[in-house]
N, C-alpha and C positions, 0 to 999 in steps of 0.2 A: 490500100489502107490496112486491110486485113493481113496482108503479107508482112507489113511492118510490125504489127502487134504480135504476130506469131514469131517473128524473128526476135523481138524483144523478150518474149517469154522464154524462148529457147536459150538466149544468152543468159538470162537470170538463172535458169535451171543449171546451166553449165557452171556458172560462178558458185552457186550453192553446192553443187557436187564437188567442186575443187576445194571449197572450204571444209566440207565434211571429210574429204580424203586427207587433208592436211592435219586434221585432229585425230584421225584414226590411228590406233596402235597397230592394228593388223588389217590389211585389205585383202579380201578374197576375190579373185578375178576368174570366174568360170569362163571357159572357152565357148562363148555363145554369140560371137560377132556375126556369124552367118545366119542367126535366127532373128527374124524381125520382131518388133514389139507386138505386132498383131498376129503372129504366127502361132495361134492357139493349138494347132494340130501338132506342133513340135514341143509342146509343154513337157512331155515326158523326157525328151532329150535334154531340154533346158534344166530340168530338175536333176537328172543324172549328172550333168556337167557341174552343176552347183555342188552336189554331194561329193564328187571327185575332188573338186577344188578345196572344199572344206576339209576333207580327209588329208589332203596334201599339206594343209596349213595347220594341222593339229599339233605338230611339234612347236611351232611358233606360239600357238594359242596356249598350250600348257606352260611354256616358258614364261609367257606374259602373266598368266595367272599366278605362277610361283613367285614372280617378281613382285606383283601387287600384294600377295599374302605376306611376304617378308617385310615390305614397306609398312603395311598395316600393323604387323606385330611390333615392329620397331617404334611406330608412333604410339602404340598402346602401352609399351613398356614404361615402367616408372622411371623418372629421371634419376640419374645417380646422385646420391647424397654426398655433398662435399664434407670433407673431414673438418671437424670443428677447429677454429683458429686457436692457436696457442696465445693465451693472454699473459703478458708479463704483469706481475704485481707492480703497482705504482711505488714510487720511492717511499711514500708514507706507509703504504701497505707492507713493504719490506721491513721498514723500521718497526712496524707493529707485529711482525712475525708471519705475515701472510706469504704464501708460496705462489709461484707461477701456476696458472691453470693450464696444464697440458695433458 
């Protein structure tokens, strides 16, 4: 029974991870497959691999930041103002000497 519960939790964790990866703009994958989750003695190696992977991803990170900044600036810019419409004077207005408003 306990095995089934553990398997269910593992599957849920995998699904959540897949959903997070699908939403991520950038995914950093350090080379730590040979380090177990409980291998605390190798934490220094894991940290170093994470730093290396983050440094390798910096061009992508900078490009994404620049893209987001441009999008925010475009969203914050005032909307262009349309040129006023040219209104013709009505027939009666023309008879009364009114001119078109352009």
